[in-house]
MIFIFI-967323 format. One record per residue: residue in three letters; residue number from 1; z, y, x of N, C-alpha, C in turn. Coordinates in nm, 2 decimals. Layout:
NODE / resn / resi / n_c3 / n_c2 / n_c1 / ca_c3 / ca_c2 / ca_c1 / c_c3 / c_c2 / c_c1
NODE / ALA / NUM / Z / Y / X / Z / Y / X / Z / Y / X
...
% end
This chain:
NODE / resn / resi / n_c3 / n_c2 / n_c1 / ca_c3 / ca_c2 / ca_c1 / c_c3 / c_c2 / c_c1
NODE / MET / 1 / 0.02 / -0.09 / 0.11 / -0.03 / 0.00 / -0.01 / 0.00 / 0.13 / 0.09
NODE / THR / 2 / -0.08 / 0.19 / 0.05 / -0.11 / 0.32 / 0.15 / -0.05 / 0.43 / 0.09
NODE / SER / 3 / 0.05 / 0.51 / 0.17 / 0.09 / 0.64 / 0.10 / 0.02 / 0.76 / 0.11
NODE / THR / 4 / 0.00 / 0.82 / -0.02 / -0.03 / 0.94 / -0.02 / 0.06 / 1.08 / -0.05
NODE / THR / 5 / 0.03 / 1.20 / 0.00 / 0.09 / 1.30 / -0.04 / 0.03 / 1.40 / -0.12
NODE / ILE / 6 / 0.10 / 1.45 / -0.19 / 0.02 / 1.55 / -0.30 / 0.03 / 1.70 / -0.20
NODE / ARG / 7 / -0.04 / 1.73 / -0.22 / -0.05 / 1.91 / -0.13 / 0.03 / 2.00 / -0.23
NODE / GLY / 8 / 0.16 / 2.06 / -0.13 / 0.21 / 2.15 / -0.20 / 0.33 / 2.10 / -0.24
NODE / SER / 9 / 0.35 / 1.95 / -0.27 / 0.49 / 1.88 / -0.29 / 0.57 / 1.87 / -0.20
NODE / ASP / 10 / 0.54 / 1.86 / -0.05 / 0.69 / 1.87 / 0.07 / 0.73 / 1.99 / 0.06
NODE / PRO / 11 / 0.89 / 2.00 / 0.00 / 0.97 / 2.11 / -0.04 / 1.02 / 2.17 / 0.16
NODE / SER / 12 / 0.97 / 2.12 / 0.26 / 1.01 / 2.20 / 0.34 / 0.89 / 2.27 / 0.37
NODE / ALA / 13 / 0.78 / 2.31 / 0.31 / 0.63 / 2.36 / 0.30 / 0.69 / 2.52 / 0.27
NODE / GLY / 14 / 0.79 / 2.58 / 0.24 / 0.83 / 2.72 / 0.22 / 0.77 / 2.82 / 0.12
NODE / PHE / 15 / 0.79 / 2.90 / 0.12 / 0.71 / 2.99 / 0.05 / 0.59 / 3.05 / 0.09
NODE / THR / 16 / 0.47 / 3.09 / -0.02 / 0.34 / 3.10 / 0.02 / 0.33 / 3.25 / 0.01
NODE / LEU / 17 / 0.26 / 3.30 / 0.12 / 0.22 / 3.42 / 0.17 / 0.23 / 3.56 / 0.04
NODE / ILE / 18 / 0.16 / 3.48 / -0.07 / 0.18 / 3.57 / -0.22 / 0.27 / 3.58 / -0.26
NODE / GLU / 19 / 0.38 / 3.47 / -0.29 / 0.52 / 3.49 / -0.30 / 0.61 / 3.59 / -0.24
NODE / ILE / 20 / 0.57 / 3.57 / -0.13 / 0.65 / 3.68 / -0.01 / 0.65 / 3.81 / -0.06
NODE / LEU / 21 / 0.47 / 3.85 / -0.06 / 0.45 / 3.96 / -0.10 / 0.51 / 4.02 / -0.21
NODE / VAL / 22 / 0.45 / 3.95 / -0.34 / 0.52 / 4.01 / -0.46 / 0.67 / 4.04 / -0.47
NODE / VAL / 23 / 0.79 / 3.95 / -0.41 / 0.89 / 3.96 / -0.41 / 0.91 / 4.12 / -0.31
NODE / SER / 24 / 0.85 / 4.10 / -0.20 / 0.86 / 4.24 / -0.13 / 0.80 / 4.35 / -0.21
NODE / LEU / 25 / 0.70 / 4.35 / -0.27 / 0.68 / 4.47 / -0.36 / 0.77 / 4.52 / -0.48
NODE / VAL / 26 / 0.79 / 4.40 / -0.54 / 0.90 / 4.43 / -0.64 / 1.06 / 4.48 / -0.57
NODE / GLY / 27 / 1.08 / 4.44 / -0.48 / 1.20 / 4.46 / -0.43 / 1.16 / 4.61 / -0.36
NODE / SER / 28 / 1.06 / 4.66 / -0.30 / 1.00 / 4.79 / -0.31 / 1.02 / 4.91 / -0.43
NODE / ILE / 29 / 0.98 / 4.87 / -0.49 / 1.00 / 4.94 / -0.61 / 1.15 / 4.98 / -0.66
NODE / VAL / 30 / 1.22 / 4.87 / -0.68 / 1.34 / 4.90 / -0.67 / 1.41 / 4.99 / -0.60
NODE / ALA / 31 / 1.35 / 4.95 / -0.49 / 1.44 / 5.06 / -0.39 / 1.43 / 5.18 / -0.41
NODE / SER / 32 / 1.27 / 5.20 / -0.46 / 1.21 / 5.34 / -0.42 / 1.29 / 5.40 / -0.55
NODE / ILE / 33 / 1.29 / 5.37 / -0.68 / 1.38 / 5.40 / -0.82 / 1.48 / 5.42 / -0.78
NODE / ALA / 34 / 1.59 / 5.39 / -0.67 / 1.72 / 5.37 / -0.67 / 1.79 / 5.49 / -0.61
NODE / PHE / 35 / 1.68 / 5.54 / -0.49 / 1.66 / 5.63 / -0.36 / 1.61 / 5.76 / -0.43
NODE / ILE / 36 / 1.54 / 5.75 / -0.56 / 1.48 / 5.89 / -0.62 / 1.63 / 5.90 / -0.68
NODE / SER / 37 / 1.67 / 5.85 / -0.75 / 1.80 / 5.86 / -0.86 / 1.91 / 5.93 / -0.74
NODE / LEU / 38 / 1.94 / 5.90 / -0.64 / 2.02 / 5.93 / -0.56 / 2.01 / 6.05 / -0.51
NODE / VAL / 39 / 1.88 / 6.09 / -0.46 / 1.86 / 6.22 / -0.45 / 1.88 / 6.33 / -0.55
NODE / ASN / 40 / 1.84 / 6.30 / -0.67 / 1.86 / 6.34 / -0.77 / 2.03 / 6.39 / -0.78
NODE / ALA / 41 / 2.10 / 6.30 / -0.80 / 2.27 / 6.29 / -0.80 / 2.30 / 6.39 / -0.74
NODE / VAL / 42 / 2.25 / 6.41 / -0.57 / 2.29 / 6.48 / -0.50 / 2.27 / 6.60 / -0.51
NODE / ASP / 43 / 2.13 / 6.64 / -0.58 / 2.11 / 6.76 / -0.57 / 2.19 / 6.83 / -0.74
NODE / MET / 44 / 2.20 / 6.76 / -0.81 / 2.29 / 6.76 / -0.90 / 2.44 / 6.84 / -0.88
NODE / ALA / 45 / 2.47 / 6.77 / -0.84 / 2.63 / 6.78 / -0.77 / 2.62 / 6.90 / -0.68
NODE / ARG / 46 / 2.53 / 6.94 / -0.59 / 2.52 / 7.07 / -0.53 / 2.51 / 7.14 / -0.63
NODE / GLN / 47 / 2.42 / 7.14 / -0.74 / 2.38 / 7.29 / -0.83 / 2.51 / 7.29 / -0.92
NODE / ARG / 48 / 2.61 / 7.18 / -0.98 / 2.72 / 7.20 / -0.99 / 2.82 / 7.26 / -0.92
NODE / ASP / 49 / 2.85 / 7.25 / -0.80 / 2.95 / 7.33 / -0.70 / 2.90 / 7.44 / -0.69
NODE / THR / 50 / 2.77 / 7.48 / -0.68 / 2.70 / 7.62 / -0.63 / 2.78 / 7.68 / -0.76
NODE / MET / 51 / 2.76 / 7.66 / -0.88 / 2.76 / 7.73 / -1.00 / 2.94 / 7.74 / -0.98
NODE / ALA / 52 / 3.01 / 7.63 / -0.94 / 3.21 / 7.66 / -0.95 / 3.22 / 7.79 / -0.82
NODE / ASP / 53 / 3.15 / 7.77 / -0.72 / 3.16 / 7.89 / -0.63 / 3.14 / 8.00 / -0.68
NODE / MET / 54 / 3.00 / 8.02 / -0.79 / 2.96 / 8.14 / -0.81 / 3.07 / 8.21 / -0.88
NODE / ARG / 55 / 3.10 / 8.12 / -0.95 / 3.23 / 8.19 / -1.09 / 3.38 / 8.21 / -0.99
NODE / GLU / 56 / 3.39 / 8.12 / -0.89 / 3.52 / 8.17 / -0.78 / 3.48 / 8.32 / -0.69
NODE / LEU / 57 / 3.36 / 8.35 / -0.66 / 3.33 / 8.48 / -0.63 / 3.33 / 8.58 / -0.72
NODE / ALA / 58 / 3.28 / 8.52 / -0.84 / 3.28 / 8.63 / -0.94 / 3.40 / 8.69 / -0.98
NODE / ASP / 59 / 3.52 / 8.61 / -0.97 / 3.67 / 8.63 / -1.00 / 3.67 / 8.71 / -0.89
NODE / ALA / 60 / 3.68 / 8.69 / -0.76 / 3.73 / 8.74 / -0.65 / 3.66 / 8.89 / -0.63
NODE / ILE / 61 / 3.52 / 8.91 / -0.72 / 3.48 / 9.05 / -0.73 / 3.56 / 9.12 / -0.84
NODE / GLU / 62 / 3.61 / 9.05 / -0.97 / 3.69 / 9.13 / -1.04 / 3.80 / 9.19 / -0.98
NODE / ARG / 63 / 3.90 / 9.09 / -0.91 / 4.01 / 9.11 / -0.87 / 3.96 / 9.21 / -0.79
NODE / TYR / 64 / 3.88 / 9.23 / -0.70 / 3.90 / 9.34 / -0.62 / 3.83 / 9.48 / -0.69
NODE / ARG / 65 / 3.75 / 9.49 / -0.80 / 3.74 / 9.58 / -0.88 / 3.87 / 9.64 / -0.96
NODE / SER / 66 / 3.96 / 9.51 / -1.00 / 4.08 / 9.60 / -1.05 / 4.20 / 9.67 / -0.96
NODE / GLU / 67 / 4.21 / 9.57 / -0.82 / 4.26 / 9.65 / -0.74 / 4.21 / 9.81 / -0.67
NODE / THR / 68 / 4.07 / 9.80 / -0.67 / 4.00 / 9.94 / -0.57 / 3.96 / 10.00 / -0.69
NODE / GLY / 69 / 3.92 / 9.97 / -0.77 / 3.86 / 10.07 / -0.90 / 3.69 / 10.06 / -0.88
NODE / ALA / 70 / 3.66 / 9.97 / -0.78 / 3.51 / 9.98 / -0.71 / 3.46 / 9.80 / -0.71
NODE / LEU / 71 / 3.32 / 9.81 / -0.69 / 3.26 / 9.68 / -0.68 / 3.24 / 9.71 / -0.52
NODE / PRO / 72 / 3.26 / 9.58 / -0.45 / 3.19 / 9.58 / -0.30 / 3.06 / 9.63 / -0.30
NODE / GLN / 73 / 3.00 / 9.71 / -0.22 / 2.89 / 9.75 / -0.23 / 2.75 / 9.69 / -0.14
NODE / GLY / 74 / 2.81 / 9.57 / -0.10 / 2.70 / 9.51 / -0.06 / 2.73 / 9.35 / 0.02
NODE / SER / 75 / 2.63 / 9.28 / 0.04 / 2.68 / 9.13 / 0.09 / 2.76 / 9.14 / 0.18
NODE / GLY / 76 / 2.75 / 9.22 / 0.29 / 2.81 / 9.24 / 0.37 / 2.98 / 9.26 / 0.33
NODE / ASP / 77 / 2.99 / 9.33 / 0.24 / 3.13 / 9.36 / 0.20 / 3.21 / 9.24 / 0.12
NODE / LEU / 78 / 3.15 / 9.16 / 0.06 / 3.16 / 9.01 / 0.06 / 3.28 / 8.92 / 0.11
NODE / MET / 79 / 3.26 / 8.98 / 0.26 / 3.32 / 8.91 / 0.33 / 3.49 / 8.96 / 0.31
NODE / ALA / 80 / 3.51 / 9.07 / 0.28 / 3.65 / 9.12 / 0.24 / 3.70 / 9.02 / 0.13
NODE / LEU / 81 / 3.62 / 8.97 / 0.08 / 3.67 / 8.92 / -0.08 / 3.72 / 8.77 / -0.07
NODE / ILE / 82 / 3.68 / 8.69 / 0.06 / 3.71 / 8.59 / 0.09 / 3.87 / 8.57 / 0.12
NODE / PRO / 83 / 3.94 / 8.61 / 0.17 / 4.07 / 8.59 / 0.15 / 4.16 / 8.60 / 0.03
NODE / ASP / 84 / 4.07 / 8.66 / -0.08 / 4.12 / 8.68 / -0.21 / 4.04 / 8.60 / -0.27
NODE / ALA / 85 / 3.96 / 8.49 / -0.25 / 3.88 / 8.43 / -0.31 / 3.93 / 8.28 / -0.35
NODE / GLY / 86 / 4.06 / 8.26 / -0.30 / 4.13 / 8.12 / -0.39 / 4.07 / 8.03 / -0.28
NODE / ASN / 87 / 4.03 / 7.91 / -0.32 / 3.99 / 7.79 / -0.28 / 3.86 / 7.78 / -0.30
NODE / LEU / 88 / 3.79 / 7.89 / -0.23 / 3.61 / 7.88 / -0.18 / 3.61 / 7.78 / -0.08
NODE / ARG / 89 / 3.53 / 7.69 / -0.09 / 3.51 / 7.60 / 0.06 / 3.42 / 7.68 / 0.14
NODE / ALA / 90 / 3.45 / 7.64 / 0.26 / 3.34 / 7.67 / 0.37 / 3.21 / 7.62 / 0.33
NODE / ALA / 91 / 3.09 / 7.67 / 0.30 / 2.99 / 7.63 / 0.29 / 2.86 / 7.63 / 0.42
NODE / GLY / 92 / 2.95 / 7.66 / 0.55 / 2.86 / 7.65 / 0.66 / 2.98 / 7.64 / 0.82
NODE / ASP / 93 / 2.83 / 7.62 / 0.90 / 2.94 / 7.61 / 1.04 / 2.97 / 7.75 / 1.08
NODE / ASP / 94 / 2.96 / 7.86 / 1.01 / 2.96 / 7.98 / 1.09 / 3.08 / 8.06 / 1.07
NODE / GLY / 95 / 3.17 / 8.01 / 0.98 / 3.28 / 8.07 / 0.93 / 3.26 / 8.17 / 0.82
NODE / ARG / 96 / 3.20 / 8.15 / 0.73 / 3.16 / 8.21 / 0.64 / 3.18 / 8.17 / 0.49
NODE / PRO / 97 / 3.28 / 8.12 / 0.45 / 3.34 / 8.03 / 0.34 / 3.26 / 8.11 / 0.19
NODE / GLY / 98 / 3.22 / 8.00 / 0.15 / 3.18 / 8.08 / 0.03 / 3.07 / 8.17 / -0.03
NODE / LEU / 99 / 3.02 / 8.22 / 0.09 / 2.86 / 8.33 / 0.09 / 2.75 / 8.25 / 0.08
NODE / ARG / 100 / 2.76 / 8.09 / 0.08 / 2.66 / 8.04 / 0.08 / 2.65 / 7.94 / -0.03
NODE / ASP / 101 / 2.51 / 7.89 / -0.07 / 2.54 / 7.79 / -0.16 / 2.53 / 7.64 / -0.09
NODE / HIS / 102 / 2.52 / 7.54 / -0.17 / 2.55 / 7.43 / -0.15 / 2.43 / 7.35 / -0.10
NODE / TRP / 103 / 2.31 / 7.46 / -0.10 / 2.17 / 7.38 / -0.01 / 2.22 / 7.47 / 0.14
NODE / MET / 104 / 2.30 / 7.56 / 0.15 / 2.35 / 7.64 / 0.28 / 2.25 / 7.74 / 0.27
NODE / ASN / 105 / 2.22 / 7.83 / 0.18 / 2.15 / 7.96 / 0.16 / 2.24 / 8.05 / 0.11
NODE / ASP / 106 / 2.19 / 8.16 / 0.16 / 2.29 / 8.26 / 0.11 / 2.29 / 8.34 / 0.01
NODE / TYR / 107 / 2.40 / 8.34 / -0.08 / 2.37 / 8.40 / -0.19 / 2.31 / 8.54 / -0.19
NODE / ARG / 108 / 2.26 / 8.61 / -0.30 / 2.19 / 8.75 / -0.29 / 2.34 / 8.80 / -0.40
NODE / TYR / 109 / 2.36 / 8.93 / -0.35 / 2.45 / 8.99 / -0.44 / 2.42 / 9.13 / -0.44
NODE / ALA / 110 / 2.40 / 9.18 / -0.55 / 2.35 / 9.32 / -0.58 / 2.45 / 9.40 / -0.69
NODE / VAL / 111 / 2.46 / 9.51 / -0.66 / 2.54 / 9.61 / -0.75 / 2.41 / 9.70 / -0.77
NODE / ASP / 112 / 2.45 / 9.72 / -0.96 / 2.36 / 9.81 / -1.02 / 2.42 / 9.94 / -1.07
NODE / PRO / 113 / 2.34 / 10.04 / -1.08 / 2.38 / 10.16 / -1.12 / 2.51 / 10.17 / -1.22
NODE / SER / 114 / 2.47 / 10.09 / -1.32 / 2.53 / 10.10 / -1.45 / 2.68 / 10.05 / -1.40
NODE / GLY / 115 / 2.73 / 9.99 / -1.32 / 2.83 / 9.92 / -1.22 / 2.88 / 9.81 / -1.26
NODE / GLY / 116 / 2.75 / 9.72 / -1.26 / 2.76 / 9.60 / -1.28 / 2.71 / 9.52 / -1.18
NODE / TYR / 117 / 2.72 / 9.39 / -1.16 / 2.68 / 9.33 / -1.05 / 2.63 / 9.21 / -1.06
NODE / THR / 118 / 2.52 / 9.16 / -0.99 / 2.45 / 9.01 / -0.99 / 2.47 / 8.91 / -0.84
NODE / ILE / 119 / 2.52 / 8.82 / -0.86 / 2.52 / 8.71 / -0.75 / 2.42 / 8.61 / -0.80
NODE / GLU / 120 / 2.34 / 8.54 / -0.70 / 2.21 / 8.47 / -0.74 / 2.20 / 8.35 / -0.63
NODE / SER / 121 / 2.17 / 8.25 / -0.64 / 2.17 / 8.14 / -0.57 / 1.98 / 8.09 / -0.59
NODE / PHE / 122 / 1.96 / 8.08 / -0.49 / 1.78 / 8.11 / -0.49 / 1.75 / 7.92 / -0.51
NODE / GLY / 123 / 1.84 / 7.86 / -0.51 / 1.83 / 7.69 / -0.52 / 1.81 / 7.68 / -0.39
NODE / LYS / 124 / 1.75 / 7.51 / -0.42 / 1.71 / 7.43 / -0.30 / 1.64 / 7.48 / -0.19
NODE / ASP / 125 / 1.53 / 7.58 / -0.25 / 1.42 / 7.63 / -0.13 / 1.47 / 7.73 / -0.06
NODE / GLY / 126 / 1.58 / 7.81 / -0.13 / 1.59 / 7.97 / -0.07 / 1.52 / 8.03 / -0.10
NODE / ILE / 127 / 1.40 / 8.03 / -0.19 / 1.32 / 8.11 / -0.21 / 1.33 / 8.18 / -0.36
NODE / ASP / 128 / 1.35 / 8.34 / -0.33 / 1.35 / 8.41 / -0.51 / 1.21 / 8.34 / -0.57
NODE / GLY / 129 / 1.25 / 8.27 / -0.67 / 1.16 / 8.23 / -0.80 / 1.19 / 8.29 / -0.92
NODE / PRO / 130 / 1.17 / 8.18 / -1.01 / 1.17 / 8.18 / -1.15 / 1.33 / 8.12 / -1.18
NODE / ASN / 131 / 1.39 / 8.19 / -1.27 / 1.55 / 8.14 / -1.33 / 1.51 / 8.02 / -1.39
NODE / ILE / 132 / 1.64 / 7.93 / -1.35 / 1.67 / 7.79 / -1.41 / 1.70 / 7.82 / -1.56
NODE / THR / 133 / 1.64 / 7.72 / -1.67 / 1.65 / 7.72 / -1.78 / 1.69 / 7.61 / -1.81
NODE / LEU / 134 / 1.74 / 7.57 / -1.93 / 1.82 / 7.44 / -1.98 / 1.68 / 7.34 / -1.95
NODE / ALA / 135 / 1.57 / 7.37 / -2.00 / 1.46 / 7.28 / -1.99 / 1.42 / 7.23 / -1.85
NODE / SER / 136 / 1.44 / 7.35 / -1.74 / 1.39 / 7.31 / -1.61 / 1.50 / 7.27 / -1.52
NODE / ARG / 137 / 1.62 / 7.23 / -1.59 / 1.76 / 7.19 / -1.52 / 1.73 / 7.10 / -1.38
NODE / PHE / 138 / 1.60 / 7.01 / -1.40 / 1.61 / 6.92 / -1.29 / 1.53 / 6.98 / -1.18
NODE / ASP / 139 / 1.47 / 7.10 / -1.21 / 1.37 / 7.18 / -1.08 / 1.50 / 7.24 / -1.02
NODE / PHE / 140 / 1.54 / 7.18 / -0.88 / 1.63 / 7.19 / -0.78 / 1.59 / 7.39 / -0.73
NODE / ASP / 141 / 1.46 / 7.39 / -0.71 / 1.40 / 7.51 / -0.66 / 1.45 / 7.62 / -0.74
NODE / GLN / 142 / 1.47 / 7.61 / -0.82 / 1.44 / 7.74 / -0.95 / 1.64 / 7.79 / -0.94
NODE / ASP / 143 / 1.60 / 7.94 / -0.95 / 1.75 / 8.03 / -0.94 / 1.83 / 8.00 / -1.02
NODE / ILE / 144 / 1.96 / 8.02 / -0.99 / 2.11 / 8.03 / -1.09 / 2.11 / 8.18 / -1.05
NODE / VAL / 145 / 2.16 / 8.23 / -1.19 / 2.20 / 8.41 / -1.18 / 2.34 / 8.42 / -1.26
NODE / LEU / 146 / 2.41 / 8.50 / -1.21 / 2.53 / 8.52 / -1.30 / 2.55 / 8.68 / -1.28
NODE / VAL / 147 / 2.55 / 8.71 / -1.38 / 2.58 / 8.87 / -1.41 / 2.69 / 8.95 / -1.44
NODE / ASN / 148 / 2.76 / 8.96 / -1.43 / 2.93 / 9.05 / -1.44 / 2.96 / 8.93 / -1.50
NODE / GLY / 149 / 3.03 / 8.81 / -1.42 / 3.08 / 8.70 / -1.48 / 3.03 / 8.60 / -1.55
NODE / SER / 150 / 2.89 / 8.61 / -1.60 / 2.86 / 8.52 / -1.70 / 2.74 / 8.50 / -1.66
NODE / PHE / 151 / 2.72 / 8.33 / -1.65 / 2.56 / 8.27 / -1.61 / 2.45 / 8.31 / -1.75
NODE / VAL / 152 / 2.34 / 8.39 / -1.70 / 2.22 / 8.41 / -1.75 / 2.12 / 8.33 / -1.73
NODE / ALA / 153 / 2.10 / 8.26 / -1.64 / 2.04 / 8.17 / -1.59 / 2.10 / 8.05 / -1.51
NODE / ALA / 154 / 2.13 / 7.93 / -1.60 / 2.16 / 7.83 / -1.55 / 2.14 / 7.73 / -1.61
NODE / PRO / 155 / 2.18 / 7.57 / -1.52 / 2.13 / 7.47 / -1.59 / 2.21 / 7.41 / -1.71
NODE / GLU / 156 / 2.30 / 7.48 / -1.75 / 2.37 / 7.40 / -1.86 / 2.39 / 7.46 / -2.02
% end
C-alpha cells in the first residue's frame, strides 16, 4: 500500500502568504484608527486645558482691574498678573506660566478703547484664523476667543 498525502494537509506547513497579508492589513487598519483617535483625544484635552487657563487669566485680569482701576495695557503687562493668577500652569520652559496655550503658542491679549479686553488662543496652528464654533469644535486650528470674561468663540 502506498502512502499519499494531500497537498496542504500537513499541519507543519504554516500560514500562506495571503493569510499573513490579510492579517497584517487588518491589524494596520485597526492601529491607524486607534492612532487617529488618540491624536484627537490629546488635542481635545489641550483645547479644554487652554480654555481653563484662559478663564483663570481672565479672573486675574479682573482682580487686577479691581485693585488698580485699570486693565493691563499689553501682553507684557500680563506678566504682572502671574503671581495673582492662582494655579496657572507653567506652559513653557521659558518661565512664562499661563501666557501660552497648551499648543505652546502665545495668547493674544488686547484692550479695546471702551474698557474691555480680549484673550485669544490661535489654536493648534498658532495662526490667526477663523473662530471656532460648535460645528467646527474638532478643527483644532481654529481660534478660541474670550471677551471680558466670557467666551464668544468656543467649542462648547
